[in-house]
Backbone bond lengths (Angstrom), bond angles and torsions (degrees), N, CA, C in turn:
res aa  C-N    CA-C-N  psi(-1)  N-CA   C-N-CA  omega(-1)  CA-C   N-CA-C  phi
1 M - - - 1.458 - - 1.535 108.50 -
2 P 1.339 117.30 129.48 1.472 119.70 -177.63 1.524 112.18 -72.01
3 P 1.317 115.87 153.87 1.480 119.45 176.18 1.535 110.00 -59.22
4 T 1.318 115.96 150.62 1.464 120.54 -176.91 1.525 113.03 -74.34
5 A 1.331 118.55 -15.44 1.461 120.69 -175.70 1.540 113.30 -90.17
6 L 1.317 117.53 11.46 1.464 119.04 179.83 1.525 111.09 -70.48
7 V 1.328 115.64 144.35 1.461 122.07 175.12 1.524 107.00 -118.22
8 F 1.317 116.45 127.15 1.463 121.62 178.61 1.512 108.83 -105.44
9 S 1.338 116.47 140.52 1.467 119.55 -179.89 1.524 109.44 -149.93
10 T 1.305 115.30 160.30 1.468 121.68 173.00 1.518 107.69 -126.97
11 T 1.338 115.37 157.78 1.460 119.35 -178.58 1.523 110.39 -155.37
12 D 1.305 115.27 151.24 1.461 121.11 173.71 1.521 111.34 -90.27
13 T 1.323 116.60 -10.82 1.469 121.71 -178.84 1.525 109.43 -133.98
14 P 1.331 116.16 77.02 1.458 118.83 -177.02 1.526 112.00 -65.77
15 P 1.316 117.14 134.98 1.467 121.02 178.09 1.528 110.84 -67.36
16 E 1.318 116.17 144.55 1.463 121.74 -177.84 1.527 111.83 -56.99
17 D 1.329 118.65 -39.16 1.460 119.84 -177.42 1.526 111.61 -65.57
18 K 1.330 117.72 -34.24 1.465 120.03 178.18 1.526 110.82 -74.26
19 L 1.323 117.44 -38.27 1.461 120.40 175.28 1.529 110.15 -61.02
20 L 1.314 116.47 -43.13 1.458 121.72 179.33 1.528 110.82 -63.16
21 A 1.324 117.45 -39.33 1.461 120.87 178.96 1.525 111.00 -61.70
22 V 1.326 117.32 -42.54 1.463 121.20 179.03 1.529 109.73 -67.30
23 D 1.333 117.66 -47.10 1.464 121.38 179.30 1.528 110.98 -58.27
24 T 1.324 116.47 -46.08 1.462 121.35 -177.82 1.527 110.81 -65.35
25 G 1.318 116.73 -45.05 1.462 120.51 179.43 1.517 112.17 -61.22
26 L 1.319 116.74 -44.08 1.459 121.08 179.29 1.527 110.71 -66.32
27 E 1.326 116.76 -42.95 1.457 120.77 179.63 1.533 111.22 -61.70
28 L 1.341 117.75 -43.67 1.464 120.98 178.45 1.526 111.09 -60.52
29 H 1.315 116.34 -43.54 1.471 120.08 178.00 1.523 110.89 -63.34
30 N 1.341 116.67 -49.78 1.464 120.68 -176.10 1.526 111.91 -60.60
31 Y 1.323 117.28 -44.93 1.459 120.44 -179.74 1.527 111.88 -67.23
32 A 1.333 117.57 -24.84 1.462 120.85 178.86 1.522 111.97 -74.04
33 V 1.328 117.97 -25.15 1.469 120.18 -174.04 1.525 114.72 -115.44
34 A 1.330 118.73 -12.35 1.471 120.78 -177.58 1.530 109.72 -135.40
35 P 1.334 117.85 148.73 1.469 120.63 -179.82 1.533 112.37 -78.79
36 L 1.309 116.30 61.85 1.465 120.77 -176.86 1.526 112.97 -68.39
37 N 1.320 116.90 -15.29 1.460 119.44 175.49 1.532 111.12 -66.68
38 E 1.346 117.09 -11.64 1.458 121.66 178.38 1.533 112.84 -88.26
39 V 1.325 118.38 -7.61 1.461 121.21 176.64 1.522 108.01 -67.12
40 R 1.345 115.66 129.87 1.466 120.03 -177.36 1.522 110.05 -126.14
41 Q 1.318 116.28 135.05 1.460 121.06 175.83 1.519 109.98 -67.61
42 L 1.326 114.97 153.71 1.461 121.43 177.30 1.520 107.73 -148.68
43 A 1.316 117.44 137.16 1.462 120.48 179.07 1.519 110.07 -150.94
44 A 1.311 115.18 151.41 1.461 123.31 172.60 1.525 106.41 -132.44
45 F 1.319 117.11 138.56 1.464 121.20 -177.59 1.518 110.89 -130.02
46 A 1.319 115.06 151.79 1.467 122.69 169.74 1.523 106.24 -118.51
47 T 1.323 116.24 130.25 1.460 121.04 179.25 1.528 109.32 -125.67
48 D 1.323 115.66 152.39 1.463 119.36 177.40 1.527 109.94 -87.32
49 E 1.324 116.45 -174.28 1.467 120.82 -175.69 1.521 113.81 -64.20
50 T 1.338 117.53 -17.35 1.471 120.38 177.41 1.526 112.13 -93.77
51 G 1.338 116.91 -2.88 1.453 120.83 -178.44 1.519 113.85 90.70
52 T 1.322 116.88 3.26 1.462 121.42 178.91 1.527 109.96 -73.73
53 V 1.314 116.72 132.51 1.462 120.82 177.95 1.529 108.76 -69.76
54 V 1.325 115.96 124.90 1.458 121.82 178.43 1.522 111.71 -113.97
55 G 1.323 115.56 -1.37 1.455 120.22 177.10 1.508 110.13 -176.35
56 G 1.324 114.97 157.05 1.453 118.57 178.53 1.516 112.35 -163.90
57 A 1.319 114.20 151.61 1.458 122.82 173.27 1.525 105.93 -123.29
58 V 1.325 116.55 125.10 1.463 121.64 -174.05 1.526 108.74 -129.79
59 G 1.318 116.04 134.92 1.452 119.52 178.64 1.498 111.76 -169.48
60 R 1.339 115.05 -149.01 1.456 120.06 -177.24 1.520 109.77 -158.85
61 T 1.326 114.46 159.26 1.453 120.98 175.38 1.519 109.04 -122.75
62 W 1.331 114.31 151.74 1.463 121.28 176.34 1.519 106.20 -156.52
63 G 1.311 116.13 114.64 1.460 119.91 -175.40 1.518 109.22 62.64
64 Q 1.321 116.35 -131.20 1.463 121.26 -179.90 1.527 112.42 -89.92
65 C 1.329 117.41 4.27 1.461 121.65 -175.75 1.525 111.81 -102.94
66 C 1.323 114.40 140.86 1.456 121.76 177.31 1.528 107.79 -128.28
67 E 1.322 115.95 123.69 1.466 121.30 179.80 1.524 109.53 -110.02
68 L 1.320 116.05 122.36 1.457 121.86 172.66 1.521 107.19 -87.76
69 L 1.323 116.64 118.41 1.463 121.05 -178.40 1.520 112.25 -94.82
70 Q 1.337 116.46 -35.98 1.463 120.43 -177.43 1.527 109.60 -146.80
71 L 1.318 115.94 137.78 1.463 122.30 169.94 1.515 106.03 -137.10
72 W 1.318 115.50 122.27 1.463 120.43 -176.96 1.521 109.59 -139.53
73 V 1.328 114.79 140.50 1.464 122.33 173.86 1.519 107.00 -134.15
74 T 1.331 116.37 136.22 1.458 120.46 179.05 1.537 109.36 -55.65
75 P 1.331 117.87 142.62 1.466 120.94 -172.90 1.536 114.75 -52.01
76 E 1.322 117.79 -39.79 1.468 118.83 -176.52 1.526 113.40 -70.36
77 L 1.330 118.31 -12.83 1.461 120.76 179.37 1.524 113.35 -108.87
78 R 1.326 117.24 1.79 1.466 119.75 178.54 1.529 109.26 -66.35
79 S 1.303 116.25 148.89 1.470 124.27 -178.21 1.525 112.61 66.15
80 S 1.331 116.59 21.51 1.466 120.16 178.53 1.529 111.51 -111.23
81 G 1.330 117.44 2.33 1.457 120.94 -179.25 1.518 114.03 98.20
82 V 1.321 117.46 -7.06 1.465 120.47 -178.59 1.529 110.61 -63.52
83 G 1.320 117.79 -45.94 1.464 120.99 179.65 1.519 111.87 -61.62
84 S 1.324 116.33 -42.03 1.467 120.21 178.38 1.520 111.06 -62.27
85 R 1.312 116.23 -43.00 1.472 120.16 179.70 1.525 110.73 -65.44
86 L 1.332 117.23 -41.62 1.460 120.26 177.93 1.526 111.10 -61.20
87 L 1.326 116.47 -45.41 1.460 120.51 179.31 1.528 110.11 -61.64
88 Q 1.311 116.39 -43.03 1.461 121.07 179.46 1.529 110.97 -62.08
89 E 1.329 117.55 -48.16 1.471 121.30 179.91 1.533 110.65 -61.29
90 F 1.323 116.23 -41.96 1.461 122.67 179.28 1.534 110.37 -60.02
91 E 1.327 116.13 -48.60 1.459 120.99 -177.98 1.525 111.90 -69.04
92 V 1.325 118.08 -38.99 1.460 121.40 178.41 1.528 109.71 -59.69
93 H 1.320 116.11 -44.90 1.467 119.25 179.71 1.529 110.83 -64.75
94 A 1.330 116.61 -39.49 1.465 120.21 178.28 1.529 110.91 -62.51
95 R 1.317 117.07 -37.28 1.468 120.15 178.65 1.530 111.05 -62.82
96 T 1.330 117.43 -33.47 1.477 119.49 178.10 1.530 110.93 -65.66
97 R 1.319 116.52 -17.91 1.469 121.76 176.01 1.524 111.89 -93.83
98 G 1.324 116.95 3.87 1.458 121.36 179.08 1.509 115.07 91.07
99 C 1.323 118.25 13.12 1.466 120.91 -178.66 1.529 111.12 -78.21
100 S 1.324 115.08 139.54 1.458 121.55 175.92 1.530 111.42 -135.54
101 T 1.304 117.52 -4.28 1.462 122.43 176.24 1.524 107.90 -120.20
102 F 1.328 114.85 124.79 1.460 121.85 -177.34 1.523 108.06 -120.67
103 Y 1.331 116.57 136.92 1.462 118.66 -179.91 1.522 111.08 -149.78
104 L 1.342 115.21 163.23 1.455 122.39 -176.72 1.516 109.57 -165.76
105 T 1.333 116.18 166.82 1.462 121.17 167.01 1.518 107.47 -119.82
106 T 1.316 115.30 146.58 1.451 121.64 177.61 1.523 108.20 -148.66
107 L 1.306 116.06 153.08 1.471 121.33 178.24 1.516 109.68 -96.98
108 S 1.330 115.93 157.01 1.463 120.83 -175.15 1.520 113.25 -59.35
109 F 1.327 118.81 -25.85 1.461 120.48 179.00 1.523 111.72 -89.46
110 Q 1.321 117.00 -1.63 1.455 120.69 179.76 1.530 110.07 -94.73
111 A 1.336 118.81 -98.53 1.455 117.61 -169.03 1.527 115.46 -143.84
112 P 1.329 120.58 38.72 1.472 117.63 179.95 1.531 113.10 -60.18
113 E 1.311 117.69 -37.34 1.478 119.82 179.80 1.524 111.55 -67.77
114 F 1.314 116.90 -37.45 1.462 121.52 175.84 1.524 109.71 -56.91
115 Y 1.320 117.31 -48.11 1.462 120.92 -178.60 1.523 111.89 -68.89
116 R 1.328 117.90 -35.50 1.473 120.45 175.38 1.522 110.23 -59.74
117 R 1.340 116.86 -42.39 1.472 120.74 178.63 1.529 111.83 -62.86
118 H 1.327 116.38 -21.40 1.454 120.78 179.57 1.527 112.37 -101.17
119 G 1.321 116.31 19.37 1.458 121.08 172.11 1.513 116.57 90.58
120 Y 1.315 118.02 5.11 1.459 120.69 178.42 1.528 109.86 -83.30
121 S 1.318 115.93 145.56 1.462 120.48 175.28 1.528 108.89 -124.28
122 V 1.321 114.65 159.46 1.458 121.32 -177.04 1.526 109.42 -81.75
123 L 1.322 115.73 124.07 1.462 121.68 173.43 1.520 110.70 -90.28
124 A 1.339 115.83 -36.59 1.459 121.08 -179.17 1.515 108.88 -156.10
125 Q 1.312 115.16 153.13 1.456 119.81 172.64 1.512 109.25 -138.02
126 I 1.332 114.02 144.82 1.463 120.84 -176.89 1.517 108.19 -123.69
127 A 1.317 116.19 118.73 1.463 122.29 176.85 1.524 108.15 -99.15
128 G 1.328 115.99 172.40 1.456 120.56 176.81 1.512 113.29 113.95
129 Y 1.318 116.84 -1.81 1.460 120.24 176.22 1.529 109.19 -79.50
130 P 1.338 117.87 161.73 1.465 119.90 179.73 1.530 112.34 -58.94
131 N 1.304 115.62 155.23 1.473 123.34 174.75 1.516 113.26 58.55
132 G 1.324 118.14 27.11 1.459 121.58 177.35 1.524 114.11 73.51
133 I 1.316 118.34 12.91 1.468 121.97 -179.13 1.526 109.66 -66.75
134 V 1.322 115.11 139.53 1.458 122.63 179.31 1.525 108.13 -122.09
135 K 1.327 115.75 140.95 1.473 121.12 175.24 1.520 108.10 -102.37
136 F 1.330 116.34 134.15 1.459 122.34 -179.30 1.525 110.77 -115.33
137 L 1.320 116.28 135.48 1.456 122.60 166.79 1.520 104.76 -101.39
138 M 1.335 116.12 119.85 1.458 120.97 -174.94 1.522 109.56 -123.53
139 H 1.347 115.19 151.87 1.458 119.30 178.15 1.524 111.19 -150.28
140 R 1.321 112.55 163.43 1.459 121.05 174.04 1.515 106.18 -145.11
141 A 1.319 115.74 124.36 1.469 120.13 179.10 1.520 107.93 -114.31
142 E 1.314 115.58 138.23 1.456 121.44 178.36 1.521 109.11 -104.17
143 A 1.298 115.63 148.51 1.478 120.31 -179.59 1.506 111.47 -73.10
């Protein structure tokens, strides 16, 4: 039972110190119960002849799971195979870490069809965003 002197509030502009308190408290709890120190970053990049990044796939691995957080290709190179190659390189590297389950979220105006073409299926979708936008949780598991 909580103490009687608690004050509850909501805000549209949360102060940084309160956000930090929540983040820190959650992080302390999570690290106490799960091996989060095993989460490893993973990225694949495409650069042009000047070294400028023209695309990238960024995510992380943990155990047998690989989460793609971001995949971006500069507009002039979209539909040229760069995104497919980045996804492939990203997944190949994840497999060297023992990953066999791949997952991501994407919005309906982003790339759900791209991921479907690469073997991902929809686990869940969330409607209710403005302009009819839908969020998809997608995954692909290998045997």
